[in-house]
C-alpha positions in Angstrom: 185.9 94.3 54.1 183.3 95.9 56.5 183.5 95.1 60.2 181.0 95.6 62.9 183.3 96.3 65.8 186.6 97.5 64.2 188.1 99.3 61.3 191.1 98.2 59.1 193.1 100.1 56.4 196.5 99.8 54.8 198.9 102.6 54.1 201.8 101.3 52.1 203.7 98.8 54.2 201.6 99.5 57.3 198.2 98.1 58.3 196.1 99.9 60.9 193.5 98.0 62.9 191.3 100.1 65.1 189.1 98.8 67.8 185.9 100.7 67.2 183.4 100.1 70.0 184.1 103.2 72.1 180.5 103.3 73.5 181.3 100.0 75.2 184.9 101.1 76.1 186.1 98.8 73.3 185.1 95.8 75.5 186.0 92.5 73.8 183.5 89.7 73.1 183.2 86.5 71.1 182.1 88.3 67.8 184.6 91.1 68.3 187.6 88.8 68.8 186.4 86.7 65.8 186.5 89.9 63.7 190.1 90.7 64.8 191.1 87.1 64.1 189.6 87.2 60.6 191.2 90.5 59.8 194.7 89.4 61.0 194.4 86.1 59.1 193.4 87.9 55.9 196.3 90.4 56.3 198.6 87.4 56.9 197.5 85.5 53.8 197.8 88.5 51.6 200.9 89.8 53.3 200.7 93.2 51.6 201.9 95.0 54.7 204.9 94.3 57.0 203.7 95.9 60.2 200.2 96.2 61.7 199.4 98.9 64.3 196.6 97.8 66.7 195.0 101.0 68.1 191.6 102.0 69.5 188.9 104.7 69.0 187.8 106.8 72.0 189.4 107.5 75.3 189.7 103.9 76.5 191.9 101.4 74.7 190.1 98.4 76.0 188.3 97.7 79.2 188.6 93.9 78.9 185.9 91.4 78.1 182.2 92.4 78.0 180.9 91.6 81.4 177.5 90.6 79.9 179.2 87.7 78.1 180.4 86.4 81.4 177.7 87.3 84.0 175.1 84.6 84.5 176.3 82.7 81.4 176.6 78.9 81.3 180.1 77.4 81.7 180.2 76.3 78.1 179.6 79.9 76.8 182.3 81.4 79.0 184.7 78.6 78.0 183.9 79.4 74.3 184.6 83.1 74.9 188.0 82.4 76.3 188.8 79.8 73.7 188.3 82.6 71.2 190.6 84.8 73.3 193.2 82.0 73.1 192.7 81.8 69.3 193.2 85.5 69.0 196.5 85.4 70.9 197.7 82.5 68.8 196.8 84.5 65.6 198.8 87.5 66.8 201.8 85.3 67.6 201.7 83.5 64.2 201.0 86.5 62.0 203.9 87.2 59.6 203.7 90.9 60.4 205.1 92.7 63.4 202.1 93.8 65.5 202.4 97.0 67.5 199.8 97.9 70.2 199.3 101.6 70.3 197.8 102.5 73.6 196.1 105.9 74.0 194.1 105.2 77.2 193.3 102.5 79.7 194.1 98.9 78.8 192.8 96.8 81.7 192.1 93.0 82.2 191.6 91.5 78.8 192.7 94.8 77.3 196.0 94.5 79.0 196.2 90.9 77.8 195.6 92.1 74.2 198.3 94.6 74.5 200.8 92.3 76.1 200.1 89.7 73.5 201.3 92.0 70.7 204.9 92.1 69.6 205.7 95.7 70.6 203.9 98.4 72.6 203.8 102.2 72.3 201.8 104.3 74.8 200.7 107.9 75.3 202.7 109.5 78.1 199.8 111.1 80.1 196.7 109.1 79.3 197.8 105.4 78.8 197.2 103.1 81.8 197.8 99.4 82.2 196.4 96.9 84.7 195.0 93.5 85.5 192.0 94.5 87.4 190.1 91.2 87.8 190.4 91.0 91.6 188.1 94.1 91.9 185.4 91.7 90.9 186.9 88.7 92.7 187.7 87.4 89.2 191.2 86.4 88.5 192.9 87.7 85.3 194.1 84.2 84.4 194.4 84.6 80.7 196.1 88.0 80.9 198.6 86.5 83.3 199.9 84.2 80.5 201.0 87.1 78.3 201.9 89.6 81.0 204.0 87.2 83.0 206.1 86.6 79.8 206.6 90.3 79.3 207.4 91.6 82.8 209.2 90.2 85.9 207.3 87.7 87.9 207.1 89.7 91.1 205.7 92.7 89.2 203.1 90.6 87.4 202.1 89.2 90.8 201.8 92.8 92.2 199.6 93.7 89.2 197.3 90.8 89.9 197.1 91.3 93.7 196.6 95.0 93.7 194.5 95.4 90.6 196.1 98.8 90.2 196.5 100.8 87.0 200.1 101.8 86.0 201.1 104.8 84.0 203.0 104.5 80.6 206.3 105.5 82.3 205.8 102.9 85.1 204.9 100.2 82.5 208.0 101.2 80.5 210.2 100.9 83.6 209.1 97.3 84.2 209.4 96.4 80.5 205.8 96.1 79.5 205.9 99.2 77.2 208.6 99.7 74.5 208.2 103.4 73.7 206.4 106.3 75.4 205.3 109.2 73.2 203.5 112.5 73.8 199.8 111.8 73.6 199.3 114.4 70.8 202.0 112.7 68.7 201.2 109.0 69.5 199.7 108.3 66.1 202.5 110.0 64.2 205.4 108.6 66.2 204.0 105.1 66.3 203.6 105.2 62.5 207.1 106.5 62.1 208.4 103.6 64.2 206.4 101.1 62.2 207.9 102.5 59.0 211.4 102.1 60.5 210.7 98.4 61.1 209.2 98.0 57.6 212.6 99.0 56.0 213.6 95.3 56.3 212.2 92.5 54.2 208.9 90.6 54.9 211.1 87.5 55.2 213.4 89.0 57.9 210.5 90.3 59.9 208.6 87.1 59.8 211.6 84.9 60.6 212.8 87.1 63.4 209.3 87.1 65.0 208.8 83.3 64.7 212.3 82.4 65.8 212.0 84.6 68.9 208.7 83.1 70.1 209.9 79.5 69.3 213.2 79.7 71.2 211.8 81.6 74.3 210.0 78.5 75.5 213.0 76.2 75.0 215.9 75.3 77.3 219.1 77.1 76.5 220.6 74.0 74.9 217.5 73.4 72.7 217.4 77.1 71.8 221.0 77.1 70.5 220.4 74.0 68.4 217.3 75.5 67.0 219.0 78.9 66.4 222.0 77.4 64.5 219.6 75.8 62.0 217.6 79.1 61.6 220.9 81.0 61.0 221.9 78.4 58.4 218.6 78.7 56.6 218.6 82.4 56.7 222.2 82.5 55.4 221.1 80.9 52.1 217.9 82.9 51.7 217.4 85.2 48.7 217.0 88.3 50.9 219.9 87.7 53.2 222.1 87.2 50.2 220.8 90.4 48.8 221.3 92.2 52.1 224.9 91.2 52.5 225.6 91.9 48.8 224.1 95.4 49.0 226.1 96.2 52.2 229.4 95.1 50.6 228.5 97.0 47.4 227.5 100.1 49.3 224.0 100.3 47.8 220.4 100.0 48.9 219.0 96.4 49.0 216.2 95.4 46.7 214.1 92.8 48.6 212.2 90.0 47.1 208.8 90.7 48.7 206.8 88.0 46.9 206.5 86.0 50.1 207.7 86.2 53.7 208.3 82.5 54.0 
C-alpha cells in the first residue's frame, strides 16, 4: 500500500513503519495520523509480523502536531484532530504486535506522546531528545501528559510539563521513559536485533502479554489479581503454552501455532 506521509515494509517477523515527512519535521496531522492508524490496523488484521518498529526519516523524530492544523482553526477542527490522536493511541494499545518506538532525534510534544504511547522505546545515545514543549507556546501538552504520566514518575512528568525542556536519551532512560539506549550509528541494527529477540515467542504470547499488561495496570490490586488468575488459567490450556512447556521438558525448540494471535 502506498502512503503519502509514511513508509511501511515487513522483513520476516518484523514490520517497519517510517514517518516520512522530514521537510515538516515529521509533524503529525489529521491525515498523517489516519495513515498510521490504517497501517497498524491492516498489520493487525493480517498479523504476519510479531513486532513493529516505528521510526522516522530525517534528523527529527517528530516535532509534534502541525501548528497550521491548530492555529486559527475552529474548535471543531482542533477537537477532530485530537480525537484522531486519541484513536491512534488506542490503535497502538490494541494492536496485537509489540510496537517499538525507535527515536533517532528530537521527539517533542505530540512526538513525545507518540513515543510514550508505544510499548517499548529505543533511542540514539547522542541525538535523541524527549520533551513536552507546549508551554513554550502557552499551550499545555494535555494529551502527551496521558501517556507520559503513565510511563514516568509523576514529579518528573510535571517537571517536563513546567520546564518544556528537552532531555537526552540517557536522562530519559534514568527516569524510565526509554528502555534501551544504543549508539546512534547502530540504532537501526540494534533495535532490529531486539525486535527479533522479542519475536522468538509466539504471536499469541506477545498479544496476550501486551493486552493483559494494559488491562491490569488501570485496575486496583484486588481486581488485577482476579483478572490475572483467569488469564493465567486461559493461557495454561492454550495450544502454544502447551507446546512451550512440552518443548522445555523434552529439551527441544518449540513449534508455535502462528495461525492466529488470539
